[in-house]
NULO-896118 format. One record per residue (C-alpha): z, x, y; residue in three letters. Coordinates in steps of 0.5 Angstrom, whole numbers. Last residue first. Example, Ala and Ser with C-alpha at 12.3 -4.5 7.8 and 13.67 -1.06 7.14 Angstrom:
{{14, 27, -2}, Ser}
{{16, 25, -9}, Ala}
% end
This chain:
{{-30, 117, 65}, Unk}
{{-25, 117, 60}, Unk}
{{-27, 115, 52}, Unk}
{{-27, 109, 48}, Unk}
{{-32, 110, 42}, Unk}
{{-35, 104, 38}, Unk}
{{-39, 104, 31}, Unk}
{{-41, 97, 28}, Unk}
{{-44, 96, 21}, Unk}
{{-46, 90, 19}, Unk}
{{-47, 85, 12}, Unk}
{{-49, 78, 10}, Unk}
{{-52, 78, 18}, Unk}
{{-51, 74, 24}, Unk}
{{-49, 79, 29}, Unk}
{{-43, 80, 34}, Unk}
{{-39, 82, 40}, Unk}
{{-33, 80, 43}, Unk}
{{-30, 82, 49}, Unk}
{{-23, 80, 52}, Unk}
{{-20, 81, 59}, Unk}
{{-13, 79, 60}, Unk}
{{-9, 73, 62}, Unk}
{{-2, 71, 65}, Unk}
{{1, 64, 64}, Unk}
{{4, 67, 60}, Unk}
{{8, 73, 59}, Unk}
{{4, 75, 55}, Unk}
{{-3, 74, 55}, Unk}
{{-8, 69, 54}, Unk}
{{-16, 70, 55}, Unk}
{{-21, 71, 60}, Unk}
{{-28, 72, 58}, Unk}
{{-34, 77, 55}, Unk}
{{-38, 75, 50}, Unk}
{{-44, 79, 47}, Unk}
{{-49, 77, 42}, Unk}
{{-52, 83, 38}, Unk}
{{-60, 83, 36}, Unk}
{{-60, 90, 33}, Unk}
{{-54, 92, 29}, Unk}
{{-49, 97, 31}, Unk}
{{-47, 102, 36}, Unk}
{{-42, 101, 42}, Unk}
{{-39, 105, 48}, Unk}
{{-33, 104, 51}, Unk}
{{-33, 108, 58}, Unk}
{{-26, 109, 61}, Unk}
{{-23, 109, 68}, Unk}
{{-16, 110, 71}, Unk}
{{-16, 108, 78}, Unk}
{{-8, 107, 77}, Unk}
{{-9, 101, 73}, Unk}
{{-16, 101, 68}, Unk}
{{-23, 100, 70}, Unk}
{{-26, 99, 63}, Unk}
{{-34, 101, 63}, Unk}
{{-38, 98, 58}, Unk}
{{-44, 100, 54}, Unk}
{{-49, 98, 49}, Unk}
{{-53, 100, 43}, Unk}
{{-57, 97, 38}, Unk}
{{-60, 92, 42}, Unk}
{{-56, 87, 47}, Unk}
{{-55, 81, 49}, Unk}
{{-50, 78, 54}, Unk}
{{-46, 72, 55}, Unk}
{{-40, 70, 60}, Unk}
{{-34, 66, 59}, Unk}
{{-29, 64, 64}, Unk}
{{-24, 62, 59}, Unk}
{{-22, 63, 53}, Unk}
{{-16, 59, 50}, Unk}
{{-21, 55, 45}, Unk}
{{-23, 62, 42}, Unk}
{{-16, 61, 38}, Unk}
{{-18, 55, 35}, Unk}
{{-24, 57, 31}, Unk}
{{-31, 55, 33}, Unk}
{{-34, 61, 34}, Unk}
{{-36, 62, 41}, Unk}
{{-42, 58, 43}, Unk}
{{-49, 60, 40}, Unk}
{{-53, 63, 46}, Unk}
{{-57, 59, 51}, Unk}
{{-57, 64, 56}, Unk}
{{-56, 71, 56}, Unk}
{{-55, 77, 62}, Unk}
{{-57, 84, 59}, Unk}
{{-52, 89, 56}, Unk}
{{-56, 96, 54}, Unk}
{{-52, 100, 60}, Unk}
{{-46, 97, 63}, Unk}
{{-42, 91, 63}, Unk}
{{-35, 91, 67}, Unk}
{{-29, 90, 63}, Unk}
{{-23, 90, 68}, Unk}
{{-17, 93, 64}, Unk}
{{-11, 89, 61}, Unk}
{{-15, 89, 55}, Unk}
{{-18, 86, 49}, Unk}
{{-23, 88, 44}, Unk}
{{-26, 83, 39}, Unk}
{{-31, 85, 33}, Unk}
{{-37, 81, 29}, Unk}
{{-40, 78, 23}, Unk}
{{-42, 71, 24}, Unk}
{{-44, 70, 17}, Unk}
{{-51, 70, 13}, Unk}
{{-49, 69, 5}, Unk}
{{-50, 75, 1}, Unk}
{{-44, 73, -4}, Unk}
{{-41, 80, -3}, Unk}
{{-40, 79, 5}, Unk}
{{-40, 86, 8}, Unk}
{{-36, 89, 14}, Unk}
{{-36, 96, 15}, Unk}
{{-32, 98, 22}, Unk}
{{-33, 105, 25}, Unk}
{{-28, 108, 30}, Unk}
{{-28, 113, 35}, Unk}
{{-22, 114, 40}, Unk}
{{-22, 119, 46}, Unk}
{{-23, 126, 49}, Unk}
{{-18, 130, 45}, Unk}
{{-20, 127, 39}, Unk}
{{-18, 121, 35}, Unk}
{{-21, 118, 29}, Unk}
{{-21, 111, 26}, Unk}
{{-24, 108, 20}, Unk}
{{-25, 101, 18}, Unk}
{{-27, 97, 12}, Unk}
{{-28, 90, 11}, Unk}
{{-29, 85, 5}, Unk}
{{-31, 78, 6}, Unk}
{{-32, 72, 1}, Unk}
{{-25, 70, 0}, Unk}
{{-23, 74, 6}, Unk}
{{-20, 81, 8}, Unk}
{{-19, 81, 0}, Unk}
{{-22, 89, 0}, Unk}
{{-18, 91, 6}, Unk}
{{-20, 98, 7}, Unk}
{{-17, 104, 10}, Unk}
{{-20, 111, 13}, Unk}
{{-15, 115, 18}, Unk}
{{-17, 121, 22}, Unk}
{{-12, 125, 26}, Unk}
{{-16, 131, 25}, Unk}
{{-10, 135, 23}, Unk}
{{-6, 129, 20}, Unk}
{{-12, 127, 15}, Unk}
{{-12, 121, 12}, Unk}
{{-16, 117, 7}, Unk}
{{-17, 111, 3}, Unk}
{{-11, 107, 5}, Unk}
{{-11, 100, 2}, Unk}
{{-9, 94, 5}, Unk}
{{-3, 90, 3}, Unk}
{{-5, 83, 3}, Unk}
{{-4, 77, 8}, Unk}
{{-9, 71, 8}, Unk}
{{-15, 69, 12}, Unk}
{{-16, 76, 15}, Unk}
{{-19, 75, 22}, Unk}
{{-23, 69, 24}, Unk}
{{-29, 68, 28}, Unk}
{{-34, 67, 23}, Unk}
{{-32, 74, 20}, Unk}
{{-28, 78, 25}, Unk}
{{-26, 85, 26}, Unk}
{{-20, 87, 30}, Unk}
{{-17, 89, 37}, Unk}
{{-12, 83, 37}, Unk}
{{-12, 76, 40}, Unk}
{{-18, 73, 37}, Unk}
{{-15, 75, 30}, Unk}
{{-10, 69, 30}, Unk}
{{-2, 70, 31}, Unk}
{{-3, 70, 39}, Unk}
{{-8, 64, 39}, Unk}
{{-6, 57, 36}, Unk}
{{0, 59, 32}, Unk}
{{3, 62, 38}, Unk}
{{-1, 58, 43}, Unk}
{{2, 51, 41}, Unk}
{{9, 53, 43}, Unk}
{{15, 52, 38}, Unk}
{{14, 60, 35}, Unk}
{{16, 62, 43}, Unk}
{{10, 67, 45}, Unk}
{{7, 72, 42}, Unk}
{{6, 80, 42}, Unk}
{{2, 83, 48}, Unk}
{{-1, 88, 44}, Unk}
{{-4, 94, 49}, Unk}
{{-11, 97, 49}, Unk}
{{-12, 101, 55}, Unk}
{{-5, 103, 57}, Unk}
{{-5, 109, 61}, Unk}
{{2, 113, 60}, Unk}
{{-2, 119, 57}, Unk}
{{-9, 115, 54}, Unk}
{{-6, 109, 50}, Unk}
{{-9, 105, 45}, Unk}
{{-6, 100, 40}, Unk}
{{-10, 98, 34}, Unk}
{{-11, 92, 29}, Unk}
{{-14, 94, 23}, Unk}
{{-12, 87, 19}, Unk}
{{-8, 83, 25}, Unk}
{{-8, 75, 23}, Unk}
{{0, 75, 24}, Unk}
{{5, 77, 19}, Unk}
{{12, 75, 21}, Unk}
{{13, 74, 13}, Unk}
{{8, 77, 9}, Unk}
{{11, 83, 7}, Unk}
{{8, 90, 5}, Unk}
{{3, 91, 11}, Unk}
{{-4, 93, 12}, Unk}
{{-9, 97, 16}, Unk}
{{-4, 97, 23}, Unk}
{{-7, 102, 27}, Unk}
{{-3, 106, 33}, Unk}
{{-7, 110, 37}, Unk}
{{-5, 116, 42}, Unk}
{{-9, 120, 47}, Unk}
{{-5, 126, 51}, Unk}
{{-7, 131, 46}, Unk}
{{-10, 128, 40}, Unk}
{{-5, 123, 37}, Unk}
{{-5, 118, 31}, Unk}
{{0, 113, 28}, Unk}
{{-1, 110, 22}, Unk}
{{2, 103, 19}, Unk}
{{1, 101, 12}, Unk}
{{9, 99, 12}, Unk}
{{11, 103, 6}, Unk}
{{5, 108, 8}, Unk}
{{7, 111, 15}, Unk}
{{2, 115, 16}, Unk}
{{3, 121, 21}, Unk}
{{0, 124, 28}, Unk}
{{6, 126, 32}, Unk}
{{11, 122, 37}, Unk}
{{13, 126, 42}, Unk}
{{21, 129, 41}, Unk}
{{26, 125, 44}, Unk}
{{31, 129, 48}, Unk}
{{38, 127, 48}, Unk}
{{41, 124, 54}, Unk}
{{45, 128, 58}, Unk}
{{53, 129, 58}, Unk}
{{53, 131, 51}, Unk}
{{59, 129, 46}, Unk}
{{59, 122, 49}, Unk}
{{66, 119, 51}, Unk}
{{69, 115, 46}, Unk}
{{68, 107, 46}, Unk}
{{73, 102, 48}, Unk}
{{74, 97, 43}, Unk}
{{78, 91, 46}, Unk}
{{74, 92, 53}, Unk}
{{68, 94, 51}, Unk}
{{67, 88, 46}, Unk}
{{70, 83, 51}, Unk}
{{64, 86, 56}, Unk}
{{64, 90, 62}, Unk}
{{57, 94, 61}, Unk}
{{56, 101, 64}, Unk}
{{60, 105, 59}, Unk}
{{57, 100, 53}, Unk}
{{51, 102, 55}, Unk}
{{52, 110, 55}, Unk}
{{56, 109, 49}, Unk}
{{50, 106, 45}, Unk}
{{45, 111, 49}, Unk}
{{49, 117, 46}, Unk}
{{49, 114, 39}, Unk}
{{55, 110, 36}, Unk}
{{55, 108, 29}, Unk}
{{61, 103, 29}, Unk}
{{63, 100, 35}, Unk}
{{57, 102, 39}, Unk}
{{52, 99, 34}, Unk}
{{50, 93, 38}, Unk}
{{49, 97, 44}, Unk}
{{44, 101, 41}, Unk}
{{40, 95, 40}, Unk}
{{41, 92, 47}, Unk}
{{39, 99, 50}, Unk}
{{32, 99, 46}, Unk}
{{31, 106, 47}, Unk}
{{23, 106, 44}, Unk}
{{21, 100, 48}, Unk}
{{19, 93, 45}, Unk}
{{14, 89, 50}, Unk}
{{17, 82, 49}, Unk}
{{15, 77, 43}, Unk}
{{15, 79, 36}, Unk}
{{10, 76, 31}, Unk}
{{7, 82, 28}, Unk}
{{6, 89, 31}, Unk}
{{8, 91, 38}, Unk}
{{7, 99, 39}, Unk}
{{12, 103, 42}, Unk}
{{14, 103, 50}, Unk}
{{16, 109, 53}, Unk}
{{10, 111, 57}, Unk}
{{8, 117, 53}, Unk}
{{8, 112, 47}, Unk}
{{13, 112, 41}, Unk}
{{12, 111, 34}, Unk}
{{17, 116, 31}, Unk}
{{23, 114, 36}, Unk}
{{22, 107, 33}, Unk}
{{26, 110, 27}, Unk}
{{33, 111, 31}, Unk}
{{36, 104, 30}, Unk}
{{33, 103, 23}, Unk}
{{37, 110, 21}, Unk}
{{43, 108, 24}, Unk}
{{43, 101, 21}, Unk}
{{42, 104, 14}, Unk}
{{48, 109, 15}, Unk}
{{52, 103, 17}, Unk}
{{50, 99, 11}, Unk}
{{51, 105, 6}, Unk}
{{58, 105, 9}, Unk}
{{60, 97, 8}, Unk}
{{65, 97, 3}, Unk}
{{70, 102, 7}, Unk}
{{70, 97, 13}, Unk}
{{74, 92, 9}, Unk}
{{80, 91, 14}, Unk}
{{78, 85, 17}, Unk}
{{77, 88, 24}, Unk}
{{73, 93, 21}, Unk}
{{69, 88, 16}, Unk}
{{68, 83, 22}, Unk}
{{65, 89, 26}, Unk}
{{60, 92, 20}, Unk}
{{58, 85, 19}, Unk}
{{56, 84, 26}, Unk}
{{52, 90, 27}, Unk}
{{48, 89, 20}, Unk}
{{46, 83, 23}, Unk}
{{44, 86, 30}, Unk}
{{41, 91, 26}, Unk}
{{37, 86, 22}, Unk}
{{34, 83, 29}, Unk}
{{33, 90, 32}, Unk}
{{28, 91, 25}, Unk}
{{26, 84, 27}, Unk}
{{24, 86, 34}, Unk}
{{20, 92, 31}, Unk}
{{16, 88, 27}, Unk}
{{13, 89, 20}, Unk}
{{17, 85, 15}, Unk}
{{20, 91, 11}, Unk}
{{25, 93, 16}, Unk}
{{24, 100, 18}, Unk}
{{27, 107, 15}, Unk}
{{20, 110, 13}, Unk}
{{22, 109, 6}, Unk}
{{23, 101, 7}, Unk}
{{29, 97, 8}, Unk}
{{28, 91, 6}, Unk}
{{28, 90, -2}, Unk}
{{34, 95, -3}, Unk}
{{37, 92, 4}, Unk}
{{36, 85, 1}, Unk}
{{39, 87, -6}, Unk}
{{45, 90, -3}, Unk}
{{47, 84, 2}, Unk}
{{46, 78, -3}, Unk}
{{41, 74, -6}, Unk}
{{41, 78, -13}, Unk}
{{48, 77, -12}, Unk}
{{52, 84, -11}, Unk}
{{54, 83, -3}, Unk}
{{55, 76, -2}, Unk}
{{57, 74, -9}, Unk}
{{62, 80, -9}, Unk}
{{65, 77, -3}, Unk}
{{65, 70, -6}, Unk}
{{69, 72, -12}, Unk}
{{74, 77, -7}, Unk}
{{76, 71, -3}, Unk}
{{80, 74, 2}, Unk}
{{79, 68, 7}, Unk}
{{77, 72, 13}, Unk}
{{73, 77, 8}, Unk}
{{70, 71, 4}, Unk}
{{67, 68, 11}, Unk}
{{64, 75, 13}, Unk}
{{61, 76, 7}, Unk}
{{58, 69, 7}, Unk}
{{55, 70, 14}, Unk}
{{52, 77, 11}, Unk}
{{49, 74, 6}, Unk}
{{46, 69, 10}, Unk}
{{43, 74, 15}, Unk}
{{40, 78, 9}, Unk}
{{37, 72, 7}, Unk}
{{33, 71, 14}, Unk}
{{32, 78, 15}, Unk}
{{28, 77, 8}, Unk}
{{29, 78, 1}, Unk}
{{28, 71, 0}, Unk}
{{26, 66, 5}, Unk}
{{27, 59, 3}, Unk}
{{34, 60, 3}, Unk}
{{40, 57, -1}, Unk}
{{47, 61, -1}, Unk}
{{48, 59, 6}, Unk}
{{50, 52, 4}, Unk}
{{56, 54, 0}, Unk}
{{58, 58, 5}, Unk}
{{58, 53, 10}, Unk}
{{62, 48, 5}, Unk}
{{67, 54, 5}, Unk}
{{67, 55, 13}, Unk}
{{67, 48, 15}, Unk}
{{72, 43, 12}, Unk}
{{76, 47, 7}, Unk}
{{77, 53, 11}, Unk}
{{78, 49, 17}, Unk}
{{82, 44, 14}, Unk}
{{86, 50, 12}, Unk}
{{87, 53, 19}, Unk}
{{90, 46, 21}, Unk}
{{95, 46, 15}, Unk}
{{97, 54, 16}, Unk}
{{98, 54, 24}, Unk}
{{93, 53, 30}, Unk}
{{97, 59, 34}, Unk}
{{97, 64, 29}, Unk}
{{90, 63, 26}, Unk}
{{87, 62, 33}, Unk}
{{84, 69, 33}, Unk}
{{81, 68, 26}, Unk}
{{78, 62, 27}, Unk}
{{75, 64, 34}, Unk}
{{72, 70, 30}, Unk}
{{70, 65, 24}, Unk}
{{66, 61, 29}, Unk}
{{63, 67, 33}, Unk}
{{60, 70, 27}, Unk}
{{58, 63, 24}, Unk}
{{53, 62, 29}, Unk}
{{48, 67, 26}, Unk}
{{49, 64, 19}, Unk}
{{48, 57, 22}, Unk}
{{42, 59, 26}, Unk}
{{39, 62, 19}, Unk}
{{40, 56, 16}, Unk}
{{35, 52, 19}, Unk}
{{34, 45, 23}, Unk}
{{42, 46, 26}, Unk}
{{49, 44, 24}, Unk}
{{47, 41, 18}, Unk}
{{44, 47, 15}, Unk}
{{40, 48, 8}, Unk}
{{35, 53, 7}, Unk}
{{30, 53, 11}, Unk}
{{27, 46, 13}, Unk}
{{32, 43, 8}, Unk}
{{36, 39, 14}, Unk}
{{43, 36, 11}, Unk}
{{45, 30, 15}, Unk}
{{51, 31, 19}, Unk}
{{57, 28, 14}, Unk}
{{59, 35, 11}, Unk}
{{60, 39, 18}, Unk}
{{64, 33, 22}, Unk}
{{71, 34, 20}, Unk}
{{71, 41, 20}, Unk}
{{66, 41, 26}, Unk}
{{71, 37, 30}, Unk}
{{77, 41, 28}, Unk}
{{74, 47, 30}, Unk}
{{72, 44, 37}, Unk}
{{80, 42, 38}, Unk}
{{82, 49, 36}, Unk}
{{78, 52, 42}, Unk}
{{81, 46, 46}, Unk}
{{88, 48, 44}, Unk}
{{87, 55, 44}, Unk}
{{84, 55, 52}, Unk}
{{90, 50, 54}, Unk}
{{95, 55, 51}, Unk}
{{94, 60, 57}, Unk}
{{97, 67, 54}, Unk}
{{92, 70, 59}, Unk}
{{89, 75, 54}, Unk}
{{89, 72, 47}, Unk}
{{88, 65, 50}, Unk}
{{82, 68, 54}, Unk}
{{80, 70, 47}, Unk}
{{80, 64, 44}, Unk}
{{76, 61, 50}, Unk}
{{71, 66, 49}, Unk}
{{70, 64, 42}, Unk}
{{69, 57, 43}, Unk}
{{65, 58, 49}, Unk}
{{60, 62, 44}, Unk}
{{60, 56, 40}, Unk}
{{59, 51, 45}, Unk}
{{53, 55, 47}, Unk}
{{50, 55, 40}, Unk}
{{51, 47, 40}, Unk}
{{48, 47, 47}, Unk}
{{41, 50, 45}, Unk}
{{41, 46, 38}, Unk}
{{43, 40, 42}, Unk}
{{37, 41, 47}, Unk}
{{33, 43, 41}, Unk}
{{34, 36, 37}, Unk}
{{32, 33, 44}, Unk}
{{25, 36, 44}, Unk}
{{24, 35, 37}, Unk}
{{25, 28, 38}, Unk}
{{20, 28, 44}, Unk}
{{15, 31, 40}, Unk}
{{16, 26, 34}, Unk}
{{15, 20, 39}, Unk}
{{21, 15, 39}, Unk}
{{26, 18, 43}, Unk}
{{33, 18, 45}, Unk}
{{35, 21, 52}, Unk}
{{35, 28, 54}, Unk}
{{42, 31, 55}, Unk}
{{42, 34, 62}, Unk}
{{40, 41, 63}, Unk}
{{47, 44, 67}, Unk}
{{49, 48, 61}, Unk}
{{43, 52, 62}, Unk}
{{36, 52, 57}, Unk}
{{30, 57, 59}, Unk}
{{24, 53, 57}, Unk}
{{20, 56, 52}, Unk}
{{12, 55, 54}, Unk}
{{8, 49, 51}, Unk}
{{5, 48, 58}, Unk}
{{5, 41, 59}, Unk}
{{11, 39, 54}, Unk}
{{15, 45, 57}, Unk}
{{19, 47, 51}, Unk}
{{25, 47, 47}, Unk}
{{22, 47, 40}, Unk}
{{24, 54, 39}, Unk}
{{32, 52, 39}, Unk}
{{30, 48, 32}, Unk}
{{34, 42, 31}, Unk}
{{41, 39, 32}, Unk}
{{43, 32, 31}, Unk}
{{48, 30, 36}, Unk}
{{51, 23, 33}, Unk}
{{58, 26, 32}, Unk}
{{59, 28, 39}, Unk}
{{60, 35, 42}, Unk}
{{59, 36, 50}, Unk}
{{66, 35, 53}, Unk}
{{63, 37, 60}, Unk}
{{70, 39, 62}, Unk}
{{70, 45, 57}, Unk}
{{64, 48, 60}, Unk}
{{66, 48, 67}, Unk}
{{73, 51, 64}, Unk}
{{69, 56, 60}, Unk}
{{65, 59, 66}, Unk}
{{71, 59, 70}, Unk}
{{75, 63, 65}, Unk}
{{70, 68, 64}, Unk}
{{69, 69, 71}, Unk}
{{77, 70, 72}, Unk}
{{77, 75, 66}, Unk}
{{72, 79, 71}, Unk}
{{77, 78, 76}, Unk}
{{82, 81, 72}, Unk}
{{78, 87, 70}, Unk}
{{77, 89, 76}, Unk}
{{84, 88, 79}, Unk}
{{87, 93, 74}, Unk}
{{94, 92, 72}, Unk}
{{95, 85, 69}, Unk}
{{88, 84, 65}, Unk}
{{90, 92, 63}, Unk}
{{96, 90, 60}, Unk}
{{93, 85, 56}, Unk}
{{87, 89, 54}, Unk}
{{92, 94, 52}, Unk}
{{96, 89, 47}, Unk}
{{89, 86, 45}, Unk}
{{87, 93, 42}, Unk}
{{81, 91, 37}, Unk}
{{78, 95, 32}, Unk}
{{71, 97, 29}, Unk}
{{71, 103, 25}, Unk}
{{68, 109, 27}, Unk}
{{61, 113, 25}, Unk}
{{60, 120, 29}, Unk}
{{57, 121, 36}, Unk}
{{50, 121, 34}, Unk}
{{45, 123, 40}, Unk}
{{49, 130, 42}, Unk}
{{45, 134, 36}, Unk}
{{39, 134, 40}, Unk}
{{33, 131, 36}, Unk}
{{29, 132, 29}, Unk}
{{36, 133, 26}, Unk}
{{38, 126, 27}, Unk}
{{31, 123, 24}, Unk}
{{32, 127, 18}, Unk}
{{38, 125, 16}, Unk}
% end
């Protein structure tokens, strides 16, 4: 594996099969005060939840991303103490209530698994009986709830994906309670809950995606639990199964095809749950290829890392991705343990660590991750450019429409550890700012036609790439129905230079422009003249989120100063057509309600060529 040989040999500790040692944990619970106190903490949380008697037949689950503040649109942090919202008549209120149900149901399922574990370690039957009664309820109610077809088929939630994710703790609880519940009760769970769930999970609206992989993995977990070979064969080998999804989804660059580091991690989580279930059920040998793929996906982000330890943020991810994602490495510590996975597991006290303690790392110190170098990743239409301590990441296309944002030719730029252009990602999908701003072109560092970026996903075409000169040229001939765009980037030890060519094939006059956003302050400079009476910003929703907008005019070239953190200052210089209009304003940033500074410059014409450079002051 190339990624493994490019770093020190202590990175990977060797494949292993997930296991559980309940006898050892029970003995530790009796002999180790720290473990006993931790278990008491688990008991206190489950006891408090058990007393609430949450589940009812009239609770219809929705989508957790709709659990948002009605005024700000930001995701609310759900807690077990959040009161049940009243029944509502408006659609937003109904979505909010259903989202509360979804949040609480997911929490309930997690407590079911914990209660089953508490029974196994403490021997207290009240935990087993409560967890079993919850499974009884789901087995009785699952097929009676209305079927939602918003994404696949689901009765517990709005979308099948949430059922697939929550299947793993549910089926694990059933396994742990098998002897306690007896054959009649467990047969009811199988017939009333798990087999109907498997049938629903065969349906998805997102084939060959992380969603369908989660569905197939959940079906496999059900099949392994009940030794159903036909169902397991479907889960693995069907055109909608695990192998087909992995073949379609894992690129030759070892990242998930949907073009997002967050979703790459999400797939690693899915595979980790599948591998653990296979280990404890005795099927580990059937998923050797999937284990290898998971490890390669885990290590692939190292090739993109910026010197500040972060990685680019393409797609519609939330948060700031980092080169070593502790949670992602922890997901695989029981099956494909890396140095970081073991280190994290040794520092976290969890059920998984207590039941399946990791083997010590091969080395005492962390492996050295080599610096990212200039490289084109053709399978994802991504390029990393490096010259000295300047680094850029360019996304000129993609290979899958899922989770695509309007960001053709978007770029990120770092100078050493100084972030000059940093992609903020997005906010929760249920927030209006997600679809209204963060997914739209004005949120990126991109060309715009009439205020919009690429109107429909298209792969993008590489025209040329030269690693020696850190130069990339690409085009989007299908940028819009009546617009094409080409863009060239070059990185030197002095900074970044780019050229963008916008054309309207019909010859119509359109507003052709460029947008650039930064957390650095933007100070107008030579060639920029304050102007009034200019046209408003293009009438697209995303620009409606701008505030404090100031307008300028310029001839064919102008400059601005970027004042960044730690007194790092840069010059942004632009060359282009005459009669440019320039707009500088405040735009949303993550985490909200923070803001960043944005500059948009344009001309009205049937074609335009803009060039810009960013260099250290």
